[in-house]
ROZA-586550 format. One record per residue (C-alpha): residue number from 0; residue in one letter; x, y, z. Coordinates in Angstrom, 2 decimals, m for minus. Layout:
# residues N
seq: NUM | type: A | east: X | north: Y | up: Z
...
END
This chain:
# residues 385
seq: 0 | type: M | east: 0.00 | north: 0.00 | up: 0.00
seq: 1 | type: S | east: 1.12 | north: 3.52 | up: m0.60
seq: 2 | type: S | east: 2.11 | north: 5.77 | up: 2.25
seq: 3 | type: Q | east: m0.92 | north: 7.93 | up: 1.51
seq: 4 | type: R | east: m3.29 | north: 5.27 | up: 2.78
seq: 5 | type: G | east: m0.87 | north: 3.19 | up: 4.80
seq: 6 | type: A | east: m1.64 | north: 5.05 | up: 8.02
seq: 7 | type: K | east: m5.33 | north: 4.22 | up: 7.64
seq: 8 | type: F | east: m5.07 | north: 0.44 | up: 7.73
seq: 9 | type: I | east: m7.76 | north: m1.02 | up: 9.92
seq: 10 | type: K | east: m6.70 | north: m2.94 | up: 12.99
seq: 11 | type: E | east: m9.75 | north: m5.18 | up: 12.97
seq: 12 | type: P | east: m12.09 | north: m5.84 | up: 10.00
seq: 13 | type: P | east: m15.80 | north: m5.11 | up: 10.36
seq: 14 | type: E | east: m17.71 | north: m8.31 | up: 10.98
seq: 15 | type: V | east: m18.89 | north: m9.90 | up: 7.76
seq: 16 | type: L | east: m22.67 | north: m9.97 | up: 8.00
seq: 17 | type: R | east: m24.20 | north: m13.43 | up: 8.07
seq: 18 | type: G | east: m27.85 | north: m12.61 | up: 8.64
seq: 19 | type: V | east: m27.95 | north: m13.16 | up: 12.41
seq: 20 | type: S | east: m26.73 | north: m11.02 | up: 15.23
seq: 21 | type: M | east: m24.29 | north: m13.04 | up: 17.31
seq: 22 | type: P | east: m21.53 | north: m12.09 | up: 19.74
seq: 23 | type: R | east: m18.21 | north: m11.79 | up: 17.94
seq: 24 | type: P | east: m15.98 | north: m14.77 | up: 18.78
seq: 25 | type: K | east: m12.40 | north: m14.26 | up: 19.79
seq: 26 | type: R | east: m10.31 | north: m14.07 | up: 16.63
seq: 27 | type: R | east: m7.29 | north: m16.25 | up: 16.00
seq: 28 | type: T | east: m4.26 | north: m14.18 | up: 15.05
seq: 29 | type: P | east: m3.54 | north: m15.22 | up: 11.45
seq: 30 | type: L | east: m0.08 | north: m16.44 | up: 10.53
seq: 31 | type: F | east: 1.78 | north: m15.22 | up: 7.47
seq: 32 | type: F | east: 0.82 | north: m18.50 | up: 5.78
seq: 33 | type: D | east: m2.91 | north: m19.01 | up: 6.25
seq: 34 | type: Q | east: m5.36 | north: m21.04 | up: 4.18
seq: 35 | type: R | east: m8.28 | north: m18.75 | up: 4.95
seq: 36 | type: P | east: m8.93 | north: m15.63 | up: 2.83
seq: 37 | type: R | east: m7.05 | north: m12.53 | up: 3.99
seq: 38 | type: T | east: m9.22 | north: m9.84 | up: 5.56
seq: 39 | type: L | east: m6.81 | north: m6.90 | up: 5.86
seq: 40 | type: P | east: m4.74 | north: m5.15 | up: 3.17
seq: 41 | type: E | east: m1.52 | north: m5.57 | up: 5.13
seq: 42 | type: Q | east: m2.06 | north: m9.34 | up: 5.12
seq: 43 | type: L | east: m1.84 | north: m9.40 | up: 1.31
seq: 44 | type: F | east: 1.51 | north: m9.82 | up: m0.40
seq: 45 | type: G | east: 2.51 | north: m8.23 | up: m3.67
seq: 46 | type: R | east: m0.95 | north: m6.77 | up: m4.39
seq: 47 | type: E | east: m0.52 | north: m3.13 | up: m3.36
seq: 48 | type: E | east: m1.49 | north: m1.68 | up: m6.74
seq: 49 | type: E | east: m4.57 | north: m3.91 | up: m7.01
seq: 50 | type: V | east: m5.77 | north: m2.93 | up: m3.53
seq: 51 | type: E | east: m5.40 | north: 0.76 | up: m4.39
seq: 52 | type: K | east: m7.31 | north: 0.29 | up: m7.65
seq: 53 | type: L | east: m10.12 | north: m1.53 | up: m5.86
seq: 54 | type: F | east: m10.35 | north: 1.21 | up: m3.24
seq: 55 | type: R | east: m10.48 | north: 3.93 | up: m5.92
seq: 56 | type: A | east: m13.18 | north: 2.04 | up: m7.83
seq: 57 | type: L | east: m15.32 | north: 1.82 | up: m4.68
seq: 58 | type: E | east: m14.74 | north: 5.52 | up: m4.00
seq: 59 | type: A | east: m15.97 | north: 6.25 | up: m7.54
seq: 60 | type: G | east: m19.15 | north: 4.24 | up: m6.97
seq: 61 | type: S | east: m18.33 | north: 1.63 | up: m9.60
seq: 62 | type: W | east: m19.10 | north: m2.03 | up: m9.40
seq: 63 | type: V | east: m15.97 | north: m4.10 | up: m9.69
seq: 64 | type: A | east: m15.00 | north: m7.46 | up: m11.15
seq: 65 | type: V | east: m11.90 | north: m9.10 | up: m9.64
seq: 66 | type: L | east: m10.82 | north: m11.64 | up: m12.26
seq: 67 | type: G | east: m8.24 | north: m14.39 | up: m12.39
seq: 68 | type: P | east: m7.59 | north: m18.14 | up: m12.11
seq: 69 | type: R | east: m8.33 | north: m20.21 | up: m9.06
seq: 70 | type: M | east: m5.83 | north: m19.90 | up: m6.20
seq: 71 | type: V | east: m4.66 | north: m16.46 | up: m7.33
seq: 72 | type: G | east: m6.20 | north: m14.63 | up: m4.35
seq: 73 | type: K | east: m9.39 | north: m13.05 | up: m5.72
seq: 74 | type: T | east: m11.44 | north: m13.53 | up: m2.54
seq: 75 | type: S | east: m8.64 | north: m12.20 | up: m0.35
seq: 76 | type: L | east: m8.23 | north: m9.06 | up: m2.46
seq: 77 | type: A | east: m11.96 | north: m8.39 | up: m2.56
seq: 78 | type: L | east: m12.44 | north: m8.95 | up: 1.17
seq: 79 | type: A | east: m9.35 | north: m7.03 | up: 2.31
seq: 80 | type: G | east: m10.10 | north: m4.06 | up: 0.03
seq: 81 | type: A | east: m13.78 | north: m4.03 | up: 1.00
seq: 82 | type: N | east: m12.93 | north: m4.15 | up: 4.70
seq: 83 | type: E | east: m10.59 | north: m1.18 | up: 4.40
seq: 84 | type: F | east: m13.17 | north: 0.86 | up: 2.50
seq: 85 | type: A | east: m15.88 | north: m0.20 | up: 4.96
seq: 86 | type: K | east: m13.83 | north: 0.90 | up: 7.98
seq: 87 | type: E | east: m13.04 | north: 4.30 | up: 6.52
seq: 88 | type: N | east: m16.57 | north: 4.99 | up: 5.24
seq: 89 | type: G | east: m18.85 | north: 3.33 | up: 7.78
seq: 90 | type: Y | east: m19.97 | north: 0.49 | up: 5.51
seq: 91 | type: N | east: m20.79 | north: m3.16 | up: 6.21
seq: 92 | type: V | east: m19.42 | north: m6.09 | up: 4.21
seq: 93 | type: V | east: m21.51 | north: m9.05 | up: 3.01
seq: 94 | type: L | east: m19.59 | north: m11.96 | up: 1.47
seq: 95 | type: V | east: m21.63 | north: m14.52 | up: m0.48
seq: 96 | type: D | east: m19.86 | north: m17.67 | up: m1.68
seq: 97 | type: L | east: m21.51 | north: m18.69 | up: m4.96
seq: 98 | type: R | east: m19.35 | north: m21.68 | up: m5.77
seq: 99 | type: D | east: m21.49 | north: m24.61 | up: m6.98
seq: 100 | type: T | east: m24.39 | north: m22.21 | up: m7.58
seq: 101 | type: E | east: m25.78 | north: m22.73 | up: m11.07
seq: 102 | type: T | east: m29.09 | north: m20.85 | up: m11.19
seq: 103 | type: F | east: m30.28 | north: m17.32 | up: m10.49
seq: 104 | type: R | east: m32.78 | north: m18.75 | up: m8.03
seq: 105 | type: E | east: m30.09 | north: m20.51 | up: m6.00
seq: 106 | type: A | east: m27.96 | north: m17.36 | up: m6.04
seq: 107 | type: T | east: m30.89 | north: m15.27 | up: m4.81
seq: 108 | type: E | east: m31.51 | north: m17.64 | up: m1.92
seq: 109 | type: K | east: m27.84 | north: m17.54 | up: m0.91
seq: 110 | type: I | east: m27.68 | north: m13.73 | up: m1.09
seq: 111 | type: L | east: m30.86 | north: m13.33 | up: 0.95
seq: 112 | type: G | east: m29.53 | north: m15.79 | up: 3.50
seq: 113 | type: R | east: m26.43 | north: m13.63 | up: 4.08
seq: 114 | type: L | east: m28.27 | north: m10.34 | up: 4.55
seq: 115 | type: P | east: m29.03 | north: m9.04 | up: 8.06
seq: 116 | type: R | east: m32.25 | north: m10.36 | up: 9.56
seq: 117 | type: S | east: m33.43 | north: m6.76 | up: 9.81
seq: 118 | type: I | east: m33.50 | north: m6.56 | up: 6.00
seq: 119 | type: L | east: m35.66 | north: m9.65 | up: 5.71
seq: 120 | type: D | east: m37.89 | north: m8.39 | up: 8.53
seq: 121 | type: S | east: m38.39 | north: m5.13 | up: 6.64
seq: 122 | type: I | east: m39.90 | north: m7.04 | up: 3.72
seq: 123 | type: S | east: m41.46 | north: m9.76 | up: 5.88
seq: 124 | type: E | east: m44.94 | north: m9.30 | up: 4.42
seq: 125 | type: Y | east: m43.62 | north: m10.19 | up: 0.99
seq: 126 | type: L | east: m41.17 | north: m12.86 | up: 2.15
seq: 127 | type: S | east: m43.60 | north: m14.62 | up: 4.41
seq: 128 | type: S | east: m45.76 | north: m15.45 | up: 1.43
seq: 129 | type: I | east: m42.94 | north: m16.76 | up: m0.78
seq: 130 | type: S | east: m40.17 | north: m18.08 | up: 1.42
seq: 131 | type: E | east: m39.28 | north: m20.28 | up: 4.31
seq: 132 | type: V | east: m36.73 | north: m18.60 | up: 6.58
seq: 133 | type: S | east: m35.06 | north: m20.47 | up: 9.41
seq: 134 | type: A | east: m32.02 | north: m19.68 | up: 11.52
seq: 135 | type: K | east: m29.15 | north: m22.17 | up: 11.41
seq: 136 | type: G | east: m26.09 | north: m22.48 | up: 13.62
seq: 137 | type: A | east: m24.20 | north: m19.56 | up: 15.08
seq: 138 | type: G | east: m22.79 | north: m17.36 | up: 12.35
seq: 139 | type: A | east: m24.27 | north: m19.51 | up: 9.55
seq: 140 | type: G | east: m26.85 | north: m16.93 | up: 8.53
seq: 141 | type: L | east: m30.36 | north: m17.75 | up: 7.43
seq: 142 | type: T | east: m31.70 | north: m20.44 | up: 5.16
seq: 143 | type: V | east: m33.99 | north: m18.85 | up: 2.60
seq: 144 | type: K | east: m35.96 | north: m21.15 | up: 0.32
seq: 145 | type: L | east: m38.15 | north: m19.44 | up: m2.23
seq: 146 | type: K | east: m41.42 | north: m21.12 | up: m3.07
seq: 147 | type: K | east: m41.86 | north: m22.33 | up: m6.63
seq: 148 | type: S | east: m44.29 | north: m19.51 | up: m7.40
seq: 149 | type: A | east: m42.00 | north: m16.80 | up: m6.07
seq: 150 | type: P | east: m40.23 | north: m14.55 | up: m8.61
seq: 151 | type: A | east: m36.56 | north: m14.55 | up: m7.63
seq: 152 | type: R | east: m35.90 | north: m11.27 | up: m9.41
seq: 153 | type: R | east: m38.46 | north: m9.40 | up: m7.31
seq: 154 | type: A | east: m37.31 | north: m11.04 | up: m4.08
seq: 155 | type: L | east: m33.70 | north: m10.02 | up: m4.72
seq: 156 | type: S | east: m34.57 | north: m6.50 | up: m5.84
seq: 157 | type: D | east: m36.87 | north: m5.82 | up: m2.90
seq: 158 | type: A | east: m34.25 | north: m6.99 | up: m0.41
seq: 159 | type: L | east: m31.30 | north: m5.14 | up: m1.95
seq: 160 | type: F | east: m33.23 | north: m1.88 | up: m2.27
seq: 161 | type: K | east: m33.36 | north: m1.92 | up: 1.55
seq: 162 | type: V | east: m29.64 | north: m2.47 | up: 2.03
seq: 163 | type: Q | east: m27.76 | north: 0.64 | up: 3.15
seq: 164 | type: D | east: m24.03 | north: 1.42 | up: 3.24
seq: 165 | type: T | east: m23.01 | north: m2.09 | up: 2.29
seq: 166 | type: I | east: m20.43 | north: m3.74 | up: 0.03
seq: 167 | type: L | east: m21.84 | north: m6.95 | up: m1.43
seq: 168 | type: I | east: m19.13 | north: m9.39 | up: m2.54
seq: 169 | type: L | east: m20.46 | north: m12.05 | up: m4.92
seq: 170 | type: D | east: m17.64 | north: m14.57 | up: m4.79
seq: 171 | type: E | east: m16.96 | north: m17.06 | up: m7.64
seq: 172 | type: V | east: m19.99 | north: m15.83 | up: m9.54
seq: 173 | type: Q | east: m19.04 | north: m17.29 | up: m12.92
seq: 174 | type: G | east: m20.78 | north: m20.63 | up: m12.30
seq: 175 | type: I | east: m24.28 | north: m19.16 | up: m12.61
seq: 176 | type: Q | east: m25.66 | north: m20.19 | up: m15.98
seq: 177 | type: Q | east: m29.45 | north: m20.28 | up: m15.74
seq: 178 | type: G | east: m31.39 | north: m17.04 | up: m15.40
seq: 179 | type: V | east: m28.38 | north: m14.77 | up: m15.96
seq: 180 | type: P | east: m30.35 | north: m11.98 | up: m17.75
seq: 181 | type: H | east: m32.81 | north: m11.74 | up: m14.83
seq: 182 | type: F | east: m29.92 | north: m11.78 | up: m12.34
seq: 183 | type: L | east: m28.08 | north: m8.97 | up: m14.09
seq: 184 | type: K | east: m31.18 | north: m6.85 | up: m14.56
seq: 185 | type: A | east: m32.11 | north: m7.20 | up: m10.88
seq: 186 | type: L | east: m28.61 | north: m6.19 | up: m9.79
seq: 187 | type: G | east: m28.43 | north: m3.42 | up: m12.39
seq: 188 | type: A | east: m31.73 | north: m1.87 | up: m11.30
seq: 189 | type: V | east: m30.72 | north: m1.90 | up: m7.66
seq: 190 | type: F | east: m27.23 | north: m0.60 | up: m8.40
seq: 191 | type: N | east: m28.59 | north: 2.31 | up: m10.42
seq: 192 | type: E | east: m31.05 | north: 3.38 | up: m7.73
seq: 193 | type: N | east: m29.46 | north: 2.35 | up: m4.43
seq: 194 | type: H | east: m26.29 | north: 4.43 | up: m4.35
seq: 195 | type: S | east: m25.23 | north: 3.14 | up: m0.93
seq: 196 | type: L | east: m24.88 | north: m0.42 | up: m2.22
seq: 197 | type: Q | east: m21.50 | north: m1.38 | up: m3.70
seq: 198 | type: I | east: m21.00 | north: m4.64 | up: m5.59
seq: 199 | type: I | east: m17.80 | north: m6.64 | up: m6.12
seq: 200 | type: F | east: m17.83 | north: m9.72 | up: m8.36
seq: 201 | type: T | east: m15.03 | north: m12.27 | up: m8.26
seq: 202 | type: G | east: m14.45 | north: m15.08 | up: m10.72
seq: 203 | type: S | east: m12.92 | north: m16.06 | up: m14.00
seq: 204 | type: Y | east: m13.93 | north: m14.24 | up: m17.16
seq: 205 | type: S | east: m16.84 | north: m16.52 | up: m17.95
seq: 206 | type: G | east: m20.50 | north: m16.98 | up: m17.17
seq: 207 | type: V | east: m22.05 | north: m14.01 | up: m15.40
seq: 208 | type: V | east: m18.92 | north: m11.88 | up: m15.46
seq: 209 | type: R | east: m18.45 | north: m12.11 | up: m19.23
seq: 210 | type: R | east: m22.13 | north: m11.45 | up: m19.90
seq: 211 | type: L | east: m22.06 | north: m8.55 | up: m17.47
seq: 212 | type: F | east: m19.26 | north: m6.88 | up: m19.40
seq: 213 | type: E | east: m20.96 | north: m7.55 | up: m22.74
seq: 214 | type: A | east: m24.44 | north: m6.52 | up: m21.66
seq: 215 | type: T | east: m23.55 | north: m3.25 | up: m19.96
seq: 216 | type: Y | east: m22.34 | north: m1.78 | up: m23.24
seq: 217 | type: S | east: m25.57 | north: m2.57 | up: m25.08
seq: 218 | type: D | east: m28.33 | north: m2.34 | up: m22.48
seq: 219 | type: E | east: m28.45 | north: 0.51 | up: m19.99
seq: 220 | type: S | east: m30.72 | north: m1.49 | up: m17.67
seq: 221 | type: Y | east: m27.69 | north: m3.53 | up: m16.59
seq: 222 | type: G | east: m25.89 | north: m0.52 | up: m15.12
seq: 223 | type: R | east: m22.49 | north: 0.83 | up: m16.02
seq: 224 | type: P | east: m19.67 | north: m1.42 | up: m17.20
seq: 225 | type: P | east: m17.74 | north: m2.80 | up: m14.23
seq: 226 | type: I | east: m14.13 | north: m1.93 | up: m13.61
seq: 227 | type: S | east: m11.99 | north: m5.05 | up: m13.97
seq: 228 | type: I | east: m9.03 | north: m5.89 | up: m11.77
seq: 229 | type: M | east: m7.06 | north: m8.76 | up: m13.25
seq: 230 | type: L | east: m5.00 | north: m10.90 | up: m10.87
seq: 231 | type: T | east: m2.29 | north: m12.99 | up: m12.47
seq: 232 | type: P | east: 0.24 | north: m15.41 | up: m10.96
seq: 233 | type: W | east: 3.17 | north: m13.69 | up: m9.26
seq: 234 | type: R | east: 6.46 | north: m13.15 | up: m11.00
seq: 235 | type: E | east: 9.05 | north: m15.63 | up: m9.78
seq: 236 | type: S | east: 10.89 | north: m12.92 | up: m7.85
seq: 237 | type: V | east: 7.72 | north: m12.01 | up: m5.95
seq: 238 | type: A | east: 6.96 | north: m15.67 | up: m5.24
seq: 239 | type: E | east: 10.48 | north: m16.14 | up: m3.88
seq: 240 | type: D | east: 10.14 | north: m13.07 | up: m1.64
seq: 241 | type: F | east: 6.79 | north: m14.38 | up: m0.37
seq: 242 | type: L | east: 8.32 | north: m17.65 | up: 0.78
seq: 243 | type: R | east: 11.43 | north: m16.01 | up: 2.26
seq: 244 | type: T | east: 9.37 | north: m13.43 | up: 4.13
seq: 245 | type: G | east: 7.07 | north: m16.08 | up: 5.57
seq: 246 | type: F | east: 9.93 | north: m18.32 | up: 6.68
seq: 247 | type: E | east: 11.76 | north: m15.43 | up: 8.34
seq: 248 | type: K | east: 8.66 | north: m14.11 | up: 10.10
seq: 249 | type: L | east: 7.80 | north: m17.56 | up: 11.42
seq: 250 | type: G | east: 11.35 | north: m18.60 | up: 12.25
seq: 251 | type: V | east: 11.38 | north: m21.51 | up: 9.80
seq: 252 | type: P | east: 14.94 | north: m22.50 | up: 8.75
seq: 253 | type: Y | east: 15.34 | north: m22.89 | up: 5.00
seq: 254 | type: E | east: 17.82 | north: m23.15 | up: 2.14
seq: 255 | type: E | east: 17.63 | north: m21.15 | up: m1.08
seq: 256 | type: W | east: 17.47 | north: m24.29 | up: m3.20
seq: 257 | type: E | east: 14.29 | north: m25.26 | up: m1.36
seq: 258 | type: I | east: 12.58 | north: m22.07 | up: m2.50
seq: 259 | type: R | east: 13.60 | north: m22.68 | up: m6.11
seq: 260 | type: D | east: 12.50 | north: m26.30 | up: m5.84
seq: 261 | type: T | east: 9.10 | north: m25.25 | up: m4.53
seq: 262 | type: I | east: 8.45 | north: m22.77 | up: m7.32
seq: 263 | type: R | east: 9.63 | north: m25.23 | up: m9.96
seq: 264 | type: N | east: 7.07 | north: m27.78 | up: m8.72
seq: 265 | type: L | east: 4.20 | north: m25.52 | up: m7.63
seq: 266 | type: G | east: 4.52 | north: m22.49 | up: m9.90
seq: 267 | type: T | east: 3.71 | north: m18.97 | up: m8.70
seq: 268 | type: L | east: 0.00 | north: m19.03 | up: m7.95
seq: 269 | type: P | east: m0.32 | north: m17.66 | up: m4.38
seq: 270 | type: G | east: m2.72 | north: m20.39 | up: m3.28
seq: 271 | type: W | east: m0.37 | north: m23.26 | up: m4.06
seq: 272 | type: L | east: 2.60 | north: m21.51 | up: m2.40
seq: 273 | type: N | east: 0.53 | north: m20.65 | up: 0.65
seq: 274 | type: L | east: m0.51 | north: m24.29 | up: 0.94
seq: 275 | type: Y | east: 3.14 | north: m25.29 | up: 0.93
seq: 276 | type: G | east: 3.97 | north: m22.55 | up: 3.47
seq: 277 | type: V | east: 1.35 | north: m23.83 | up: 5.90
seq: 278 | type: R | east: 2.67 | north: m27.38 | up: 5.60
seq: 279 | type: R | east: 6.26 | north: m26.25 | up: 5.91
seq: 280 | type: Y | east: 5.48 | north: m24.32 | up: 9.09
seq: 281 | type: V | east: 3.80 | north: m27.36 | up: 10.60
seq: 282 | type: E | east: 6.09 | north: m30.11 | up: 9.30
seq: 283 | type: R | east: 9.46 | north: m28.24 | up: 9.42
seq: 284 | type: N | east: 10.54 | north: m30.48 | up: 6.54
seq: 285 | type: H | east: 10.79 | north: m29.29 | up: 2.93
seq: 286 | type: E | east: 10.40 | north: m32.61 | up: 1.14
seq: 287 | type: K | east: 7.42 | north: m33.71 | up: 3.21
seq: 288 | type: A | east: 5.68 | north: m30.32 | up: 2.97
seq: 289 | type: L | east: 6.25 | north: m30.06 | up: m0.79
seq: 290 | type: K | east: 5.05 | north: m33.59 | up: m1.42
seq: 291 | type: T | east: 1.85 | north: m32.93 | up: 0.52
seq: 292 | type: A | east: 1.29 | north: m29.58 | up: m1.19
seq: 293 | type: I | east: 1.81 | north: m31.07 | up: m4.65
seq: 294 | type: R | east: m0.59 | north: m33.92 | up: m3.92
seq: 295 | type: E | east: m3.33 | north: m31.58 | up: m2.68
seq: 296 | type: A | east: m2.79 | north: m29.02 | up: m5.44
seq: 297 | type: V | east: m2.80 | north: m31.59 | up: m8.24
seq: 298 | type: K | east: m5.93 | north: m33.17 | up: m6.78
seq: 299 | type: E | east: m7.72 | north: m29.81 | up: m6.87
seq: 300 | type: A | east: m6.42 | north: m28.94 | up: m10.34
seq: 301 | type: K | east: m7.46 | north: m32.33 | up: m11.68
seq: 302 | type: S | east: m10.96 | north: m31.79 | up: m10.28
seq: 303 | type: E | east: m11.09 | north: m28.46 | up: m12.10
seq: 304 | type: L | east: m10.04 | north: m30.10 | up: m15.38
seq: 305 | type: E | east: m12.56 | north: m32.90 | up: m14.91
seq: 306 | type: N | east: m15.31 | north: m30.30 | up: m14.48
seq: 307 | type: I | east: m14.28 | north: m28.73 | up: m17.77
seq: 308 | type: L | east: m14.21 | north: m32.10 | up: m19.54
seq: 309 | type: E | east: m17.56 | north: m33.27 | up: m18.19
seq: 310 | type: G | east: m19.98 | north: m33.83 | up: m21.04
seq: 311 | type: R | east: m17.33 | north: m33.37 | up: m23.72
seq: 312 | type: S | east: m16.10 | north: m35.90 | up: m26.25
seq: 313 | type: P | east: m13.39 | north: m38.35 | up: m25.10
seq: 314 | type: K | east: m11.24 | north: m36.63 | up: m27.72
seq: 315 | type: A | east: m11.13 | north: m33.59 | up: m25.44
seq: 316 | type: R | east: m9.34 | north: m35.72 | up: m22.86
seq: 317 | type: K | east: m6.69 | north: m36.58 | up: m25.43
seq: 318 | type: V | east: m6.29 | north: m32.86 | up: m26.12
seq: 319 | type: V | east: m5.72 | north: m32.09 | up: m22.44
seq: 320 | type: R | east: m3.17 | north: m34.89 | up: m22.15
seq: 321 | type: L | east: m1.28 | north: m33.53 | up: m25.19
seq: 322 | type: L | east: m1.32 | north: m30.02 | up: m23.74
seq: 323 | type: A | east: 0.58 | north: m31.35 | up: m20.72
seq: 324 | type: F | east: 3.57 | north: m31.87 | up: m23.01
seq: 325 | type: G | east: 2.94 | north: m28.94 | up: m25.36
seq: 326 | type: A | east: 1.22 | north: m29.27 | up: m28.73
seq: 327 | type: S | east: 0.41 | north: m27.27 | up: m31.85
seq: 328 | type: W | east: m3.06 | north: m26.79 | up: m33.29
seq: 329 | type: G | east: m2.25 | north: m29.40 | up: m35.90
seq: 330 | type: D | east: m1.18 | north: m31.90 | up: m33.26
seq: 331 | type: L | east: m4.39 | north: m31.33 | up: m31.32
seq: 332 | type: I | east: m6.63 | north: m31.70 | up: m34.39
seq: 333 | type: K | east: m5.07 | north: m35.13 | up: m35.01
seq: 334 | type: T | east: m6.97 | north: m36.38 | up: m31.96
seq: 335 | type: G | east: m10.10 | north: m36.23 | up: m34.10
seq: 336 | type: I | east: m11.70 | north: m33.36 | up: m32.21
seq: 337 | type: S | east: m13.61 | north: m30.85 | up: m34.35
seq: 338 | type: E | east: m12.12 | north: m27.40 | up: m34.90
seq: 339 | type: D | east: m15.10 | north: m25.77 | up: m33.21
seq: 340 | type: A | east: m14.86 | north: m28.00 | up: m30.12
seq: 341 | type: L | east: m11.10 | north: m27.48 | up: m29.93
seq: 342 | type: S | east: m11.47 | north: m23.72 | up: m30.21
seq: 343 | type: R | east: m14.03 | north: m23.67 | up: m27.38
seq: 344 | type: L | east: m11.87 | north: m25.85 | up: m25.13
seq: 345 | type: L | east: m8.73 | north: m23.80 | up: m25.69
seq: 346 | type: G | east: m10.74 | north: m20.63 | up: m25.09
seq: 347 | type: I | east: m11.88 | north: m21.86 | up: m21.69
seq: 348 | type: L | east: m8.36 | north: m22.87 | up: m20.66
seq: 349 | type: M | east: m6.75 | north: m19.64 | up: m21.92
seq: 350 | type: D | east: m9.37 | north: m16.90 | up: m21.51
seq: 351 | type: E | east: m11.44 | north: m18.12 | up: m18.57
seq: 352 | type: L | east: m9.05 | north: m20.07 | up: m16.35
seq: 353 | type: F | east: m5.78 | north: m18.44 | up: m17.50
seq: 354 | type: I | east: m3.86 | north: m21.71 | up: m17.15
seq: 355 | type: L | east: m2.86 | north: m22.21 | up: m20.80
seq: 356 | type: N | east: m0.33 | north: m20.23 | up: m22.84
seq: 357 | type: K | east: 0.69 | north: m20.18 | up: m26.50
seq: 358 | type: D | east: 4.30 | north: m19.47 | up: m27.46
seq: 359 | type: D | east: 5.70 | north: m17.74 | up: m30.55
seq: 360 | type: M | east: 5.98 | north: m21.08 | up: m32.35
seq: 361 | type: G | east: 2.26 | north: m21.75 | up: m31.94
seq: 362 | type: I | east: 2.70 | north: m24.35 | up: m29.21
seq: 363 | type: Y | east: m0.02 | north: m24.48 | up: m26.57
seq: 364 | type: Y | east: 1.13 | north: m25.53 | up: m23.09
seq: 365 | type: F | east: 0.10 | north: m25.42 | up: m19.44
seq: 366 | type: A | east: 2.07 | north: m22.58 | up: m17.86
seq: 367 | type: D | east: 1.32 | north: m23.82 | up: m14.34
seq: 368 | type: P | east: 3.26 | north: m26.95 | up: m13.31
seq: 369 | type: V | east: 0.42 | north: m28.12 | up: m11.07
seq: 370 | type: Y | east: m2.06 | north: m28.14 | up: m13.95
seq: 371 | type: R | east: 0.59 | north: m29.79 | up: m16.13
seq: 372 | type: K | east: 0.86 | north: m32.64 | up: m13.63
seq: 373 | type: A | east: m2.92 | north: m32.82 | up: m13.30
seq: 374 | type: A | east: m3.34 | north: m33.00 | up: m17.08
seq: 375 | type: M | east: m0.89 | north: m35.91 | up: m17.26
seq: 376 | type: S | east: m3.07 | north: m37.84 | up: m14.81
seq: 377 | type: I | east: m6.35 | north: m37.31 | up: m16.69
seq: 378 | type: P | east: m7.55 | north: m40.78 | up: m17.72
seq: 379 | type: L | east: m8.31 | north: m41.35 | up: m21.38
seq: 380 | type: V | east: m11.81 | north: m42.53 | up: m22.19
seq: 381 | type: T | east: m12.42 | north: m44.33 | up: m25.46
seq: 382 | type: E | east: m15.54 | north: m43.94 | up: m27.58
seq: 383 | type: G | east: m18.40 | north: m46.05 | up: m26.34
seq: 384 | type: E | east: m17.25 | north: m46.33 | up: m22.73
END
């Protein structure tokens, strides 16, 4: 962070609203390596410019899209930047995790469940006729289930029109596929009229986020185009400094070759390196920590690739396996996949997940060593199986 705002860092983030009023539990002091999202700007590493840009976008009243691959730190940036803005401007922060949320209706129910109970009480006459609201465990928020006859767009709009001085973080929003136009129009209408509501989207450039950018230029009902903040993997020098800084702060003995070995095997995505850092702090053994981190990272990356391949031709699996070693367009077409299907698959890997590169010789390859290892382990499925 710059010195201009450095003196204003918050000491304690405002409580993320979960829909129920509960006593604040005693907070665990986070370590330098921590698998939970960061909540304060000073807990982030190597993202000073991005935090400043996010803060300026919120000051300007813009909605924001924090974009990038998984494990790059999108949630941490959004939450830390929102908390700083909230502290300085008297706002609340509502974080809604939309992973595994495929429809507008499901998204609406999750968003409503994270709003303060007072908001739902203020529209209780409407909600009581369309929803079932029940409190869950401490801090878990509310469970909101809309009845089949209830219009999700109206339920979301009515609730968000009541929200005051709040930053709404819609985390991993790209998975929503059904009802996207209604979702965007509901958010756009509220955003245009409720000036005390700020919205931050996080995700890859797909699904809702892509359609949001496209729609805002052609239909004023969606609101103004969002400001994008692109997070990319760290440069190797930044990744090395991250590991050194963590080891020195935590008193973990290390050798320089261990840092190079870690980056060679895990790449420079913050999430993978942080996973290794946590294990190294606990295990105090480089080989054991790296082995565990690689196993967990490859498992998660393979799951991501399997999600992409689901419903596609077995030829797509052959393409992914070839990409692990590097392949030209011509090499990939030899798998028998159609040009259209290949173009779509490469587009997802390059433009939505940011895990595939193309060099000057026209060779496509996985830039991240974790995804490279995961691609090598993708099983081939023959036609008819």
